[in-house]
N, C-alpha and C positions, 0 to 999 in steps of 0.2 A: 582435702576435706570436702565432703559432699555438701552442696548448697541447700540450705533449709527451704523447703516449699510448703510447709504447713503454717500454722498460726500459733501464736503463744499467748493469745488473750490480752495482749497490750493495748489493743484498740477498743476493748470492750466498753470503756467508759465514754468514748467519743463517737464510735461508730453508730449507735442509735441516733445520735443528734445529726449526723451526716445523712443517714437514711431518711429521717424526717424532713430535713431541708430539701433533699432530692425529691421525695414524694410530693411535698407541697409545690415544688417548682413544676412538676409533671402534671399536676391536677388540672389546670385549665386546658391542657392539650388532650385529655382523655376522650372527650366527645369526638375528636377529629382523627384520633389514632386507630389504626386497625387493631382488632381484638388481640392478634397474636403479639403485637408490640407490648400491650398492657400486661398480658400474661407473662411474657419474657421478663419484664421489669419486676413484677411481683415475685416471680420465682427466683430470679437472681438475688433480690434483696433479702427474702426469707432465707435462702440457702447460705448467703454469705454471713448473715447474723448468727445462724445455727453453727456454721463452721467456726466462728470466732468463740462461741460458747463451748463447743464440744472439742476444739483444737483439731478440727479436721484438716486434712490436706487439701489445698486448693487445686483446681484442674490444671494440668500441665499446658505449656504453651501451644502445642499443636492442636489441642481440643478448642482452646480459645480462638485460634486462627480460623479453624473450621466454622465455628459458631458465628464469628465475625463475617465471614464470607456469606454464609446462609442468611444472616440478617441483612446484609447489604443487598443481596439479591431480592429478598422478600420486600424491602422497601421500594426497590425499583419496579418490581411486579405490582405492588399495591397502588403506587401512584403514577407508574409509567414515566417517572422522572426522579431525579435525585436532587433538584433545586427547587427553591420555593419554601414557603412557610410550612406546608404540610410535610413534604418529604424531609426537610431540614429538621423539623421538630422530632419526626420519627427517628432519623438518624442519631440525633443527640441523645434521645431516650435510650436506644439500644446501645450506643456507645457507653453511656453511664452505667447501663445494666452489666455490660460485659466488663467494664472497668472494675466493677465490684469484685469480679472473680479473680483479680490479680492484686487486690489491695492488700498489702502487707504492712506498709509504713505510712507515717503521717503525710509525707509528700504525696502518696497516692490519694489521700483524702482531699488534699488541696486541689487536685485535678477534678475530682467529683464536685466540689464546691464551685469551682469555676464553670463547670457545665451547668450546675444548678442556676447560676446567674444568667447564663445565656438562655436557658429555657424560660426563666422569668421574663426576661426582656422580649423574647420571641413571642411570648403570649400577647404582648401589647401590639404586635404587628397585625393581628387579626382584628381586634377591636378593643377600644378603651371604654368599657361601660363604667357606670358609677361605681360598681363594686371593684373595679380595677385598682383604685387607690388603696382601699383596706387590704386587698390581696397583696399588693405590692409591698406594703409596709410590713404585713405579717411574714411574707416570704423572706424579705430582707432581714427581719428580725431573727428568724429561724436559722438562716444562712450564717448570719453574724455570730449568733450563739454557737452553732456548730464550730465555727472557726475558732472561737475563744476556747471552747472545750478541747478542742484538738490541740491547742497550742500549750495547754497546761498538763502537768504530769498527774494532778489529782483532779478528780471530777467534783465540781461545785454542785450544790443543790439546784434543781430546775429553777426555782424562784430567784436565786442569787444570780444564775447564769443569764436568765432573761432580764434581770434588772440591769445588769452590767451592759448587755447589748442595747437595751432600750436607752440607757444613758448616752451611749455613743450616737445612736440615731438622733437623739434630741439635739446633741451638739451639732450635728450635720444639718438639721432641718433649716435654721436661718440661711445657711449657705446655699442650700438647695432652692429655697424660695427666691433668694436674690437672683440666682442664675436663671430661674424660670421667668422672673418678671422682666429682667433687663437684657437678657441675651437676645440680640436682634433676630427677629423672625423672618423667614423668607416664604414667598408664596407657594413654591413648589419644594418637595423634599429633595435632599441631596441624591438619593437613589430611590428606585422602585423595587419593591420586593414582590414577586408574583405570589398571590394568595392561591392556596391549594384549591383544587376543584373537586376534592373527594366528597364533599357534601354539597348538595344542591342548594342554591339560593333561590327562594320563592320569587316569582315574578312572571310576567307575561312572556309568552313565546311569540316567535315570528310567524307561527301558523296557528289555525284554529280548527279543531275538529270537535264534535260533540262530546262534552265532558271535560274539556281542558280546563276552563275557567272555574268549574264547579269544585275542583280540588283546591284551588286557591281561596275560594270562598269559605272553606273550613279553617283557614289559617288566620290567626290574629296578629301575625307579624306586621310591623309597621312598614309601609311602603315609603311614605314621606310625611312630613309635617309642614304646615303652612301657617304663616302669620300674615294676615291682612292688614293693609295700611288704613283701611277704612271700614265701611260696612261690609259684612260677610255676605256674599251672594246667597240667594235662595237655594234650596237643595235641588230644584229643577235646572239651575244653571251650573251646577258643579259637575261638569263633564271634563274630566282631565284627559285631554287628547294625548294619545300615545303613538300608535302606528296604524297604517292604512293597509287593508287587505283587499286586493283586487282581483286576484285569480281564484277560480273555483274549479276543482276537478271532479265535482260530483259528490264529494264528501268533506274535503279539506279546503279551507280558504288560506291563501298565502299572499305575501306582498311582494313588492319589487324594490330594488335599491333606490332610495330617494335622490332626486337630482336637486342641487342647490339653486334656490330661487332668489334672484337679486330683489332688493326692495321694490324697484320700479317694475319688476316683472311678476310680482305676487298677484295672483288673480282673486284679490279680495278687496271688498269695500267695508270700512269700519264705520259703525253708527253709534250714537249715544256716548255714555261716559265710560271711560276705561276703569279697570280694576287693577290696583297695584298690590302686589304680595311678594313674600319670600318664601321659598321652598327649601326645605332641608331633606334631601333624598338619600335613602339608605343605599349602600352598594348593591348593584345588580349584576355587574360584569356584562352589561349590555349597553347598546348605543343610544337608546331611546331617552328622551328628556321630556318630562311631563309637564304640561301647562294647561290652564283652562282654555277652552275654545273662546276666542281664536287669539294666539299669541301675537304681540306686536313688537315688543322690545324684550330683551333678556340680557343678563349679565354673565352668563357662564362662557368662558373663553373656549374657543375651539367647537362651538355649537352653530349649526346652520339650520335653515328651514327649507323644507322641500316644497315641491309644486302643490301638494296636498295639505300644506300648512302643518306638517308634522315636524317636530324639532328633533334633531339628531346630533350626537357629538361624535367627533372623529375618534376619540379614544374611549374605550369602555369606561363605565363608571364603577371603578373598583374599590371606592372608599366613599365615606359619607361626604355629600357634596351640597353646598349651599349656593343658591343663586336667586336673583330678583327677577320678577317677570311683570309686564304690563300686558293685559289681555282686554279684548273687547267682547262682551257677552253677545252683543248685537253685530251682525256682519252679513255680508252677501259674498258667497264664494263661487267663482266661475259663472258669472252671469251668462256667458256665451261658451259653448262647448264645441270644440272642433269635431269634425266627422269621425276621424280615427279614434279619438278618445270615446266618442259615443259608442262606436261599434265594439270598443274594447271593454266597455262597462256594461254591455248587454250580452257578453259572450257566455254561453253555457255549453258544457260538453255534450255531444250527441248522445242521445239514448238515456240520459241520466234523469232520474226522478220524473218519469213521464206523467204520473198523476198530478204532481204539483204544476207541471208545465200547462197541462189541459185545464186545470182548475183556474189558474191565473188568467189564461187567455179568455176563458168563458166569462170570468168576473169583469175583465176589462171591457169585453164587448158589451156587457150589460150596463156599464155607466158611460157617462159622456166626456170625462176628462181624466188625465193623469192624477190630478188632486183627489178627484172623486174616487178613483181606484185605490189610492193610498188610504183614504178614509174608510173604504169598504174592507180592506184587509185588517186594519186595526180594529174595526167593529167586529169582525169575524173572531179575532183573538179574544176580545172583550166579552161578547155575548155567549159564545159557544163554550163548551166544556174543555177548556185548555187550562192546565194547572202549572203553577210555578213550583219547582222542587230542585233541591240540590242533589237528589238521588234519583236521576231519571233512568229509565230502562236503557239497555244497550241497543244500539241501532246497527243495521246491516249496510248493505251496499247502497241502496237508495235511501239514504238517511233522512232526507227531507220528506220523502213520501211516507216512510214509516212513522215519522214524528207527527205530520199533519193528519194522517188518516187512521193511525192505529194507536200509538202510545199516548199522544196528546199531553205529554208530561215532559218538561224540560227546564233548562236554565236559561240565561240570557243569551248564550251563543246559540242555542237551539232556535229561539225566536228571531234573533238577528239574521242567522243564516237562512231560515225558511222565508223571512220577509224579503231579503235581498234576492233570493232565487225567484220568488214570485214576481218581484219588480222586473227583473231581467227577462223572465218569460213573457211578460206584457210589454216588452220593448222600452222599459224605463231604465236609464243608467242607474246602477247602484253599487255600493261598496260597503264593506264592514269596517268599522273603527274599533280598535281595542285601546283600553285605557282603564280608568277608574271613575267611578261615579259616587258622588256624596262625600262623606267624611264626617267625623264626630268632632264637635267642639269640646275641648278639655277646659272646663271652667278654672281648673287649678292654675293654668298658665296662659289662658286666653289665646290658645292657638288651636289649629285643627289637626286632627290625626286621620290620615287616610291609610287604611290597612290593606292587606292583601285580600281581605274579605270584601273589599269594595271593588275589586277587579270587575270589569264590565265590558260588554260588547254591545254596540248599537249600530245602526246603519245610517247611511247618507244617500239620499236619492236626488237626482238632478231633475229639476222641473223648469220648463221654459219660462224665461223672464224672472225666475227666482234664483237659479243657480242650485248648488248643492244645499239641501235642507237636512238637518238632523231629525231623524225619525227613530224613536226608541220604542220598538214593539213590546219590550218588556213592561213598559208603563201601562199598556192597555190590559195586561194580564195581572200584574201585581203592582198597582200604583204605589203600595206602601214601600216597595223596595226603592223607588225613586224619591218619594216625598220624605220618608224617614231615614233610609239608609239601612245597611245590614245590622249595625250596632243597635240602633233603636228598635228595629224589627224583632230582635231576639227577645226583648222585654215586653213587646206589645202583643205576643201570642202568635204572630205570623211566623216567626222563626222556627217554632216547633213543627209546624206543618210543612215547612220547607226542608227539614232535616237538620236544623241547627240545634245545638245543645247550649242553652243560655246559662252563664254563671249567675250566681246571686247578684242582687243589686249591691250588696256590701262589697262583695269581692271585686265587682267591676269598679266600684269607687276606689278601692285600694289599688287596682291596676292603673287607673287615671292618675292617682297621686304618685305613684312610682314613675309613671311616664313623665309627669311634670318635673320630677326631680332629675330624671335622665335629661330632659330637654335643658334644664338649667345648667347641668353639668356640660352638655354639648356646647351651649352658648358661651359660658364663662371660662371653662377650662379647655376643652378641645378646640373651641372656636377662637382661642387666644392667638390670632394671626397678626400679620403686620398692621392691619387697619385698627383692630382693637388695641394692639400694643401702642400704637402712635397716639390713639385717643386717650389711653391711660396715662401716657407720658405727658401729654398736654394738660391733663387733669392734675398731675402732680406739679405742673409749673414749668415743665420744660418746653421752651419755645423752639418750634420747628425741629422736632426730634428727628434724628438720623442714627444710622448705625454707629458712628464714631462717638457721638454724645452718649448713646446707651452703653456702649462697651466701656468707656471711661468711667461712667457713673457706676456701672456694675463692678468694675475692677476696684474702684475706690471703696465701695461698700463691702465687697469681699475682704479686702485688707482690713477695714475697720472691724468687721465681724471676727475675723481670725485673730486679731489682737485682743478683742474683748473676751473671746473663748479662752485664749491663752492666759489671760489674767485671771479668769474665773478658775481655770484649772490650777494655777499657782496658788490662788488663795485657798482652794479647797484642799489641796494636798501638801503645798509648801515643801520646804527642804527637809528631808528625813532627819530626825535627831541623831547626833553622833553617838555611836556605840560606847557605852561607858567603859567597857573592858578594853576596846581599842585605845581610848584615851589614856587609860592607866598604863597600857603597854608602850605607848609613845613616851610617857614620862619615864618609863624604865629604860628605854634605849638612849634617851638623852642623858639620863643619870649614868649610863654605862660609858658614855663618851664614844661610842662606836655606832655608825649607822648601818642598818641592815642592807644587804645587796638587794638589788631588784629581783623579785621572785624567791628570795630566801625565806625558808620556812622558820617558825620560831625555834624549833628544836635544833636546826642547823645554826641559827644565830647564837643560841646558848652555848653550843659546842665550840663555835669559833671564839666567842668571848672567853670561854674557859681556858682555851689554849693560849690566848693573849695574856690573861691575868688569872692564875690559878686561885688567887685569894678570894675571887668573887664567884667561883664555879658553882659552889653550892647555893649561893643566893640567887644566882641567875637561873639555875635549874628549878629552884622553888618558885620564882616569879612565873617562869615559863609553864610549868605544870599547872599553877593556879589559873593562869590566863587561859589556857586551852580548856580547862574545865568550865571556867565562867563563860567563855565566848561560844563554845561549840557543844557544851553539855546542856542539861536541862536548866531552865532559868532558876537561879537561887540567890536570894539576897545575902545569905550567909556566905556563899562562894564569892560574891562580888566584894563583900566586906573583907574577906581573907586575902583576896588579890590586892585590895587597896593597902592593907596592912603590910603585906609582903613587899610592895613597891616602896613604901615608906622606910621600911627596914634596909632596903638595898643601899649600900654605900655609894655616894657619888664619887666617881673616880675621874682622874685626869688622864688624858691621852699621853702615852709615852713618845719620845722622839721618834721611835721606830714606827709607830702607828701613824704619826703626822706625815711621814714620808709615803 
């Protein structure tokens, strides 16, 4: 007999629910999936549903094998890997799509729903935003509904199916909360999942060429959030130090690998009062750790400070990270500079930007000191027609020459680069610092938001007796950029002239409110780590909480909740009432004096009873016929009454000696 390869429509009532659950599970992955994966999933889903409706034949095995091989190769080519969140999500998606093409029975739908659950959970590996919780609940509700619909022969209404699934989730909610609160937390995860790099993460680069940071300044993505323990520093003190660029090839600045500086070897003197704060930094997949100039103490493990007072972490920051820092806004860095370091920081490539070099040397010769030269260059930027813009013209080989003498329009990296080159041309050591400047205070949560639009470049120059001094030439051209920050400048009118498109004040307020809600979510839910858990256990009255106490408490609560839920279910449903027809039939078998065999049908029992005693054959057949009609036929009060009368008429008989044997 040939094996059936088509469809018979038996899955038509449950397949749409399965497709809905699978689609909702894939939804968070769509922005990260290649277009061809999305098209494959949509095509297979639509084709499989149509095949079930039209009773079409499904593709043979050899076609499915070829498609699977093509999709596997496509994922590898798209990601250059097959492991990680991105490749793994793509593989799961195409596996589900191809599994649809061979789904003929309910057990195949079980596999699809298992894949849906994996896709739902893998979406949480990328990020756990505030909307992750409602998404998770809705996705589980759809998956559970599809499971229930698949397990029944008749399709319930959508409302009834969702109600049943919601009731089951409500029963599980207390158990889930108990596990979340009391299960011991650990500082580091059990495993590390590589996040895909198919989509770029906005952030600073380890090099700077004209136009690099201006692209970040158009992004409102959050770089990090800050909570200060006391008074928030003034805007001109909010320089978030990142990395130091010391090498210049005529167009591009680059840095060097930082060397660990022991505390007693740090070339810095601290003055005044420190500033304490906590930073929650978004994932960057980079090694730089940002802090206010100049960091003194920090709590992030695996982080060290370099000779230029930049913080670096040994492992890339691939997830949201929270750490505390103590910084000193007043400091003196490298009061003495060794000769090799001085020569290194005045080095310029031969033949590059000759006009800038000549201008700088002429200006330095016209003043009496390095300090006066710094002031004269800043005054030049301030008084002459130089403009701050996020849409500067393109620059060629001698980028600084073209900027200073021709375009005169640029962003912070243009001014920082030109200023540092002029300093080096005059024999003054200089370097470029990349980081962030400013930040916007969110009144909803009393914390500061530092966005990618606050990315900034400034310079440091070394002056005799003073050490490295921070000089921001952008402040000479666009002081509102430093005093107000990018967010405030958008609403002050300056942003429009720079090339920014400002949202309405109402929309901006809505964005701040949403960010405050996300911050609360991060603090109380995602930030529920070992320290917060121990503090909460102490608040509940548990003295010196440890993992043993929390595990025992959690298990005890789980047992109590399971018992309470079981009692509720028993009270809600109770024992089903005995079938009246079955009760009457049992009275009949007792009156007959003969017990039915295990698995013996009523007709077979009546036949055996008639062979044993022919006098009751007709009465037994009458009771049996009426019992079958009442038990398995349409509900009828008259039929039940007739069965009852027939049982009463049946004569009670005694077992014969042969039957007793």
